N, C-alpha and C positions, 0 to 999 in steps of 0.2 A: 543416386539421387538424395536429395537433402530433407530433412525434418525440421520443422520449425516448431517450438512450443511455449507457452507462457512459463515465465521465470521470474520470480519477484512480484512486485505491485504492477510494474508498469512492462517490463522487458521482456527479451523474447530469447531464446537460446536456439541455435540451429545447428544440428549434427549431420554429418554425413554417414548415409547408410551402408554398410558392409553385407558380408557374409551371412545368412541366413542361418543360425546355430540350431534352431529348433522351432517346428511349427506343429500345433496343435492337431489333430484328426477330428476333435470335435466339431460338430455343427452349430451346437447350440450357443449364441453367442459369439460364434465365430471362433472359439477357442482362443489360445493366445498365441505369441510368438516373441522369438528373442533373434536378435540381430545384432551384430558388431556395429559400432557406431564410432565414430570421430567428431568432434567438438572443432567448429569452426569459426574461429575468432580471428578478429583484423589483428590482434596481436597477442600471439600463443605465449609469450613471455610474463602475459598478464592473465593468462588461462589459468585458472587454478584446477582446471581438467586436464592439462598440457600434460601430456608423456603419460597417462593413465588409460589401462586398457579397460574401455567402457562395452557393454551393450544396454542397447535398449528394449527391454521387456514390454509389451502392449496388450493389455488383455481385457476383455467386457463382463466385468464382476455385476452380480445383480447390484442394485442401486441402493439396497438396504445394508449388504455389507460392508462391516469395516475393512479399514484399508488395511493393505499388506503393510503399509509405511506406520499406520497406527500403530500396529504391531510391534514392528522394529523401534519406533520410539521410544515405548515403555521400557523394552528390554534394555535400550541404551542408556537409561537411566541408572544403571548397576555402577557399584561403585566399589570400593576397596576390595574385599575379598572375592569378590564377585566378577570382577573386570577379564578375568582369564575367558570367559563368555564370548568376549567381540571375537576373538579367533575364529569364533564357529557360527557366526552369525552372517547374513548377506550385509555386506557396506550399500547403502543408498544413498546417491547423490543428490538425487532431486526426484520429485514425483508430483504428476499433475492427473486431474480428472477432468472430462469434459461430457456434458450429456447429448453434446451436437454431434449425433451418428445416426447410422441407418437403424439402429435399433430404436432411438426417439421415435423415428418415422411409422415404425411399425406397430410401436406401443399406441400411437393415435389411431391406427389402423384395426386392431385387434383388442385394444382395451384392455379390462382385467385378463384376460386367458393368457395375454402375453407379458412375462416377467421382463419388466423394465431392467433394461443394464446400463452401464454406462464406459467411457474409454479410460482406460486406467493406462498411463504411460509412466513407467520409473526409470531412472537411469541408475545401474548399478556397476559394481565392480567385475571384471570378468572372472570368472573361476574354472576351474578344471573338471571335466567329466570322471567319474570312477573310474573309468578305462585308463584313464593316464598314470593311475598306480602301476607299479613294478614288482612290487613283493607281497609275499603274503603278510609279513608282518606290518605291511604300509596298510594293507586293507583292515586290517584288524584294528589297528589304531583309529582308522576313519571311522569303523562301524561303532567303539568303543564312546568316539569323541560324539556321534551323533547321537547316542544315547544319555551322554552326560547334559550334553546340550537341551535335549528332549525334555528331561526330566527337571531341569534347571527352571525351563521357561515353564513348565506347568508348577512347579513348587513355587516360584517368587513372582514374577509377573502374572503367573497364573494364567496361562494361554497353553491351548491344545491345538497342533499341527494340525493333524486329521489327513493327510495326503502325504504320507512317508513312501516315497518309491525308488525306484534306481536312478530318476530324473533329478528328484529333488535332494540326493545326495552328493555334493560337489567337492571340491578339493582346493584348499587354497595353498599354495605353495609361499612362505615366508622365512628368509632367514636359515635357509637349508633345512627346514623342517616341512611338512605336510599334514594340513590340519583338516580333519573333517569337517564342511559345512552345511549346516541341514536349511536348506534352502526354499523360496517358493512357500510364503506363508499367506497367500492370499486366500486360501480355504480354512484357515484356524479359525478359532473362536474364544472369547471370554469364557472362562471356566462357569462365571456369574449368568452366563446366558446358556449353558447347556440343557437345562431343563426347559427352554423356551421354545416355540415353535422354530422352525427352521425359515432362515430369511430367504432361503433358495428352495424353490419347488423340485431341484433335481439333486441327485445323489451327488455325495462327493466322494474324492478318492482315486484312486488308479486300481480298475477293477483286479488284475492279477494279484494286487498285494494287499488288498484289504481283507481284514479282519472276515474269518465264517461266517458267524452270524449276521455280518452288513448282507450277505446274497440272500439271506431268505425272505420270502415274501412278508411273512410276518415280524419282521424287525421294524420297531417303530424308534428307535433312537433310544436316547441320547448317546454319541460319542464318547466314546470312555478312553480312560489312559492307557488301558490294557489293549484295547483296539489298536493303537499306535505300536505298541511293542509288539502286538502281531504282525503287523507290516513290514516291521525292521527284519523279524523272522524269515518272512517271505522274500525278503528283498536278499539276505543272505541265501537261503535256498535255491532259488531260483538263478543266482548268480554262481554259485560252486558247482550246481548240477548242469547248466546249460553251457558254461564255459572253459576251455581247455587253457585258457590263459586269460589275464586282463585282457585283451582285445580281442580274442579271437574265438566266436562260437563254433561249439562243437557241430560238426555236419553229420546229421542222423542218417542211417539208411533212409532210401524212400520206400522202403516198405511198412515203415509207420512212425510217429513223433516220438519224441523223451516223454517220458510221462508228466513233465512239467512244461513242455513246450507246448503244448493245446492249452495251457492255461490263458495265454495270451488271445486265444480266439474262441473260449467256448464262453455258454452263457451263466447267467447267474446260479442255475440251479445246478449245472455241473460243479460249477467252481464250490459251491456253498456243500455239496458230497466229498468232494474229494478233500477237501481243507477240514472238513468237520471230521473224516477218519485221521486225518495226521493229527490233529489237536486233541484229539479224546482218545487215541490209540496209546495203549498200553504198551507194546512191544515195537512202536515206529523206530526205525530207522535210516539216516540219511547217507545217501552214496553219492559223495561229492567227485567233482572229476582229480584226477592222480596231485594237480597243481594245487588243487585247495585241501589237500584232504588234512590239512592241520585244523580243518573249521569241524570235522566228524563230532569232536565232543562239545564245541560249543553247540551246534545245532542240537544235539541229542539233550543236553542240558537246558537250552533254552524252551524247547519242545516240551520236556517233562514242567518244565515252571508255568507254561502256558495251560497244560494239562490240569493241572494243581490248581490253576487257577490264582 
Protein backbone atom coordinates (compact mmCIF):
# COMPACT_ATOMS: atom_id res chain seq x y z
CA UNK A 1 0.00 0.00 0.00
CA UNK A 2 1.02 3.65 -0.20
CA UNK A 3 1.29 6.54 2.22
CA UNK A 4 0.73 10.21 1.37
CA UNK A 5 2.12 12.98 3.55
CA UNK A 6 2.41 16.78 3.32
CA UNK A 7 5.49 18.14 1.55
CA UNK A 8 6.19 21.83 1.16
CA UNK A 9 3.61 24.56 1.63
CA UNK A 10 0.81 23.00 -0.40
CA UNK A 11 2.17 19.82 -1.93
CA UNK A 12 2.22 16.18 -0.96
CA UNK A 13 4.42 13.17 -1.57
CA UNK A 14 3.35 9.57 -1.89
CA UNK A 15 5.61 6.65 -1.09
CA UNK A 16 5.01 2.96 -1.63
CA UNK A 17 5.42 0.94 1.53
CA UNK A 18 7.81 -1.99 1.60
CA UNK A 19 9.28 -4.36 4.16
CA UNK A 20 9.00 -3.49 7.85
CA UNK A 21 12.56 -3.37 9.21
CA UNK A 22 11.75 -2.54 12.82
CA UNK A 23 8.67 -2.38 15.03
CA UNK A 24 8.86 -1.33 18.66
CA UNK A 25 7.45 -3.66 21.30
CA UNK A 26 6.39 -0.70 23.41
CA UNK A 27 2.69 -0.02 23.95
CA UNK A 28 2.94 3.54 25.25
CA UNK A 29 2.45 5.92 22.35
CA UNK A 30 2.37 2.87 20.04
CA UNK A 31 6.16 2.84 19.81
CA UNK A 32 7.94 3.42 16.52
CA UNK A 33 8.13 1.65 13.18
CA UNK A 34 10.69 1.71 10.36
CA UNK A 35 9.93 0.41 6.88
CA UNK A 36 11.43 0.57 3.42
CA UNK A 37 9.67 2.98 1.06
CA UNK A 38 9.91 3.99 -2.59
CA UNK A 39 8.84 7.40 -3.81
CA UNK A 40 6.02 7.21 -6.38
CA UNK A 41 6.54 9.98 -8.91
CA UNK A 42 4.91 10.56 -12.29
CA UNK A 43 8.34 11.35 -13.72
CA UNK A 44 11.17 9.53 -11.98
CA UNK A 45 13.73 11.60 -13.92
CA UNK A 46 12.56 14.71 -12.06
CA UNK A 47 12.34 13.07 -8.63
CA UNK A 48 15.14 14.12 -6.28
CA UNK A 49 14.64 10.84 -4.38
CA UNK A 50 14.94 8.66 -7.49
CA UNK A 51 17.42 5.82 -7.03
CA UNK A 52 17.86 6.44 -3.31
CA UNK A 53 17.34 3.70 -0.73
CA UNK A 54 14.81 5.18 1.67
CA UNK A 55 13.05 4.29 4.89
CA UNK A 56 10.08 5.86 6.62
CA UNK A 57 10.25 6.10 10.39
CA UNK A 58 6.96 6.67 12.19
CA UNK A 59 7.07 7.52 15.88
CA UNK A 60 4.78 9.01 18.50
CA UNK A 61 6.88 11.37 20.66
CA UNK A 62 5.63 13.63 23.40
CA UNK A 63 4.17 16.82 21.94
CA UNK A 64 6.59 18.91 24.02
CA UNK A 65 9.73 17.05 22.94
CA UNK A 66 12.15 18.63 20.44
CA UNK A 67 12.05 16.81 17.11
CA UNK A 68 14.81 14.59 15.78
CA UNK A 69 15.04 16.82 12.71
CA UNK A 70 15.65 19.87 14.90
CA UNK A 71 18.69 18.17 16.44
CA UNK A 72 20.02 17.07 13.04
CA UNK A 73 19.47 20.51 11.50
CA UNK A 74 21.65 21.96 14.24
CA UNK A 75 24.36 19.34 13.62
CA UNK A 76 24.28 19.90 9.85
CA UNK A 77 25.33 23.52 10.34
CA UNK A 78 28.87 22.24 10.95
CA UNK A 79 31.52 23.64 8.60
CA UNK A 80 35.23 23.39 7.80
CA UNK A 81 37.08 20.95 10.06
CA UNK A 82 33.81 19.63 11.52
CA UNK A 83 32.22 18.28 8.33
CA UNK A 84 33.70 14.82 8.98
CA UNK A 85 30.81 14.24 11.37
CA UNK A 86 28.30 14.15 8.47
CA UNK A 87 29.52 10.62 7.68
CA UNK A 88 28.34 9.54 11.13
CA UNK A 89 24.90 11.18 11.29
CA UNK A 90 21.61 10.08 9.70
CA UNK A 91 20.55 11.78 6.47
CA UNK A 92 17.02 13.14 6.83
CA UNK A 93 15.35 13.98 3.53
CA UNK A 94 12.02 15.13 4.91
CA UNK A 95 9.97 15.14 8.09
CA UNK A 96 6.42 15.97 9.11
CA UNK A 97 4.40 16.14 12.32
CA UNK A 98 0.66 15.63 12.68
CA UNK A 99 -1.51 16.06 15.76
CA UNK A 100 -4.37 14.18 14.08
CA UNK A 101 -4.09 10.73 15.64
CA UNK A 102 -5.78 8.34 18.07
CA UNK A 103 -3.53 9.85 20.74
CA UNK A 104 -5.35 13.17 20.34
CA UNK A 105 -8.65 11.42 20.97
CA UNK A 106 -7.24 9.70 24.06
CA UNK A 107 -6.06 13.08 25.34
CA UNK A 108 -9.61 14.40 25.07
CA UNK A 109 -10.90 11.44 27.07
CA UNK A 110 -8.27 11.21 29.83
CA UNK A 111 -7.19 14.86 30.05
CA UNK A 112 -4.03 15.67 32.03
CA UNK A 113 -3.53 12.02 32.99
CA UNK A 114 -2.63 11.22 29.38
CA UNK A 115 0.65 12.52 27.93
CA UNK A 116 -0.17 14.11 24.59
CA UNK A 117 1.74 12.64 21.68
CA UNK A 118 1.95 13.48 17.98
CA UNK A 119 2.63 11.46 14.86
CA UNK A 120 6.14 12.15 13.58
CA UNK A 121 7.27 10.85 10.20
CA UNK A 122 10.82 11.01 8.84
CA UNK A 123 12.12 9.94 5.45
CA UNK A 124 15.75 8.87 5.83
CA UNK A 125 18.55 7.21 3.95
CA UNK A 126 18.47 3.47 4.59
CA UNK A 127 21.46 2.33 6.65
CA UNK A 128 22.78 -1.13 7.47
CA UNK A 129 22.63 -2.85 10.89
CA UNK A 130 25.65 -3.78 12.99
CA UNK A 131 25.22 -7.39 11.91
CA UNK A 132 26.22 -6.40 8.36
CA UNK A 133 29.83 -5.99 9.49
CA UNK A 134 32.21 -8.84 8.74
CA UNK A 135 35.44 -8.34 10.68
CA UNK A 136 36.55 -7.42 14.17
CA UNK A 137 38.38 -4.42 12.74
CA UNK A 138 35.16 -3.12 11.18
CA UNK A 139 33.38 -3.41 14.54
CA UNK A 140 36.20 -1.60 16.31
CA UNK A 141 36.10 1.21 13.74
CA UNK A 142 32.32 1.60 13.98
CA UNK A 143 32.39 1.80 17.78
CA UNK A 144 35.22 4.34 17.58
CA UNK A 145 33.17 6.38 15.09
CA UNK A 146 30.15 6.34 17.40
CA UNK A 147 32.09 7.60 20.40
CA UNK A 148 33.69 10.38 18.33
CA UNK A 149 30.33 11.45 16.88
CA UNK A 150 28.66 11.37 20.29
CA UNK A 151 31.41 13.49 21.84
CA UNK A 152 31.25 16.00 18.98
CA UNK A 153 27.47 16.41 19.33
CA UNK A 154 27.86 16.93 23.08
CA UNK A 155 30.73 19.44 22.74
CA UNK A 156 29.64 21.60 19.79
CA UNK A 157 25.87 21.66 19.12
CA UNK A 158 25.56 20.52 22.76
CA UNK A 159 23.19 17.62 22.25
CA UNK A 160 23.04 14.47 24.35
CA UNK A 161 21.77 11.34 22.58
CA UNK A 162 20.35 9.47 25.65
CA UNK A 163 19.41 6.19 23.93
CA UNK A 164 22.50 4.36 22.74
CA UNK A 165 21.76 0.73 21.86
CA UNK A 166 22.61 -1.84 19.21
CA UNK A 167 19.56 -0.77 17.24
CA UNK A 168 20.69 2.85 17.18
CA UNK A 169 24.21 2.14 15.95
CA UNK A 170 24.09 1.74 12.19
CA UNK A 171 26.53 1.38 9.30
CA UNK A 172 26.92 3.52 6.18
CA UNK A 173 28.84 1.89 3.32
CA UNK A 174 30.31 4.59 1.11
CA UNK A 175 33.24 4.75 -1.31
CA UNK A 176 34.60 1.41 -0.16
CA UNK A 177 34.51 2.36 3.54
CA UNK A 178 32.14 1.51 6.36
CA UNK A 179 31.24 4.28 8.77
CA UNK A 180 29.54 4.03 12.13
CA UNK A 181 26.36 6.15 12.26
CA UNK A 182 24.75 7.23 15.52
CA UNK A 183 21.08 6.98 14.60
CA UNK A 184 17.69 7.74 16.22
CA UNK A 185 18.03 11.07 18.00
CA UNK A 186 14.34 11.27 18.92
CA UNK A 187 15.07 10.90 22.65
CA UNK A 188 17.96 13.38 22.62
CA UNK A 189 18.02 16.62 24.61
CA UNK A 190 19.78 19.97 24.54
CA UNK A 191 22.41 20.31 27.26
CA UNK A 192 20.98 23.63 28.41
CA UNK A 193 17.72 21.87 29.32
CA UNK A 194 19.29 18.95 31.20
CA UNK A 195 18.37 20.30 34.62
CA UNK A 196 14.79 21.07 33.67
CA UNK A 197 11.87 18.78 34.44
CA UNK A 198 11.63 16.04 31.83
CA UNK A 199 9.23 16.68 28.95
CA UNK A 200 8.07 13.08 29.22
CA UNK A 201 6.61 11.07 32.08
CA UNK A 202 8.36 7.91 30.97
CA UNK A 203 11.89 6.54 31.25
CA UNK A 204 14.16 7.07 28.25
CA UNK A 205 16.64 4.53 26.96
CA UNK A 206 16.80 0.84 26.10
CA UNK A 207 16.78 -1.07 29.38
CA UNK A 208 19.62 -3.57 28.88
CA UNK A 209 21.97 -0.76 27.79
CA UNK A 210 21.02 1.92 30.30
CA UNK A 211 23.54 3.13 32.89
CA UNK A 212 23.39 1.27 36.20
CA UNK A 213 22.17 4.16 38.36
CA UNK A 214 19.25 4.80 36.00
CA UNK A 215 17.70 1.53 37.19
CA UNK A 216 17.58 2.72 40.80
CA UNK A 217 14.23 3.90 42.15
CA UNK A 218 16.15 6.72 43.87
CA UNK A 219 17.55 8.12 40.63
CA UNK A 220 15.90 11.38 39.57
CA UNK A 221 18.26 12.45 36.79
CA UNK A 222 19.40 14.33 34.88
CA UNK A 223 20.92 12.20 32.13
CA UNK A 224 24.67 12.83 31.84
CA UNK A 225 27.40 12.32 29.25
CA UNK A 226 28.84 9.45 31.29
CA UNK A 227 25.52 7.60 31.15
CA UNK A 228 25.77 7.39 27.37
CA UNK A 229 29.37 6.18 27.59
CA UNK A 230 28.25 3.44 29.97
CA UNK A 231 25.62 2.48 27.39
CA UNK A 232 28.33 2.12 24.73
CA UNK A 233 30.18 -0.18 27.13
CA UNK A 234 27.12 -2.43 27.52
CA UNK A 235 26.50 -2.49 23.76
CA UNK A 236 30.00 -3.85 23.22
CA UNK A 237 29.85 -6.18 26.24
CA UNK A 238 26.59 -7.86 25.27
CA UNK A 239 27.54 -8.14 21.61
CA UNK A 240 30.90 -9.82 22.17
CA UNK A 241 29.54 -12.05 24.97
CA UNK A 242 26.37 -13.28 23.26
CA UNK A 243 27.42 -13.55 19.60
CA UNK A 244 29.85 -16.08 18.14
CA UNK A 245 30.05 -14.09 14.89
CA UNK A 246 28.55 -10.84 13.59
CA UNK A 247 25.17 -12.36 12.70
CA UNK A 248 25.05 -15.54 14.79
CA UNK A 249 23.93 -15.59 18.40
CA UNK A 250 25.36 -18.25 20.68
CA UNK A 251 22.97 -21.09 21.53
CA UNK A 252 23.37 -21.63 25.23
CA UNK A 253 22.40 -24.91 26.97
CA UNK A 254 18.76 -25.24 27.94
CA UNK A 255 19.85 -25.61 31.57
CA UNK A 256 20.33 -21.88 31.87
CA UNK A 257 20.92 -18.57 30.14
CA UNK A 258 24.25 -16.85 29.74
CA UNK A 259 24.83 -14.27 32.48
CA UNK A 260 24.06 -11.42 30.08
CA UNK A 261 21.19 -13.12 28.26
CA UNK A 262 19.01 -12.40 31.29
CA UNK A 263 19.54 -8.68 30.84
CA UNK A 264 16.96 -8.70 28.05
CA UNK A 265 14.30 -10.13 30.36
CA UNK A 266 14.79 -8.93 33.93
CA UNK A 267 13.53 -5.85 35.77
CA UNK A 268 15.27 -2.68 36.96
CA UNK A 269 16.20 -4.10 40.36
CA UNK A 270 18.02 -7.05 38.77
CA UNK A 271 19.84 -4.86 36.24
CA UNK A 272 20.82 -2.32 38.86
CA UNK A 273 22.46 -5.05 40.93
CA UNK A 274 24.29 -6.74 38.06
CA UNK A 275 25.53 -3.56 36.44
CA UNK A 276 26.61 -2.00 39.74
CA UNK A 277 28.80 -5.04 40.44
CA UNK A 278 30.47 -4.67 37.06
CA UNK A 279 31.05 -0.93 37.21
CA UNK A 280 32.22 -0.93 40.83
CA UNK A 281 34.16 -4.19 40.70
CA UNK A 282 37.90 -3.87 41.19
CA UNK A 283 38.81 -7.20 39.56
CA UNK A 284 36.10 -7.57 36.90
CA UNK A 285 37.07 -9.38 33.70
CA UNK A 286 35.16 -9.79 30.41
CA UNK A 287 34.82 -13.16 28.67
CA UNK A 288 34.07 -12.47 25.00
CA UNK A 289 33.37 -15.17 22.43
CA UNK A 290 36.49 -16.27 20.48
CA UNK A 291 35.60 -14.21 17.40
CA UNK A 292 35.57 -11.05 19.53
CA UNK A 293 38.56 -11.89 21.75
CA UNK A 294 40.33 -8.76 20.56
CA UNK A 295 37.86 -6.67 22.57
CA UNK A 296 39.04 -8.06 25.93
CA UNK A 297 41.49 -5.24 26.63
CA UNK A 298 39.07 -2.62 25.32
CA UNK A 299 36.35 -3.75 27.71
CA UNK A 300 38.70 -3.98 30.67
CA UNK A 301 39.95 -0.45 30.02
CA UNK A 302 36.43 0.92 29.57
CA UNK A 303 35.25 -0.70 32.80
CA UNK A 304 38.21 0.73 34.70
CA UNK A 305 37.53 4.23 33.38
CA UNK A 306 33.84 3.96 34.30
CA UNK A 307 34.76 2.66 37.76
CA UNK A 308 37.10 5.58 38.35
CA UNK A 309 34.41 7.98 37.16
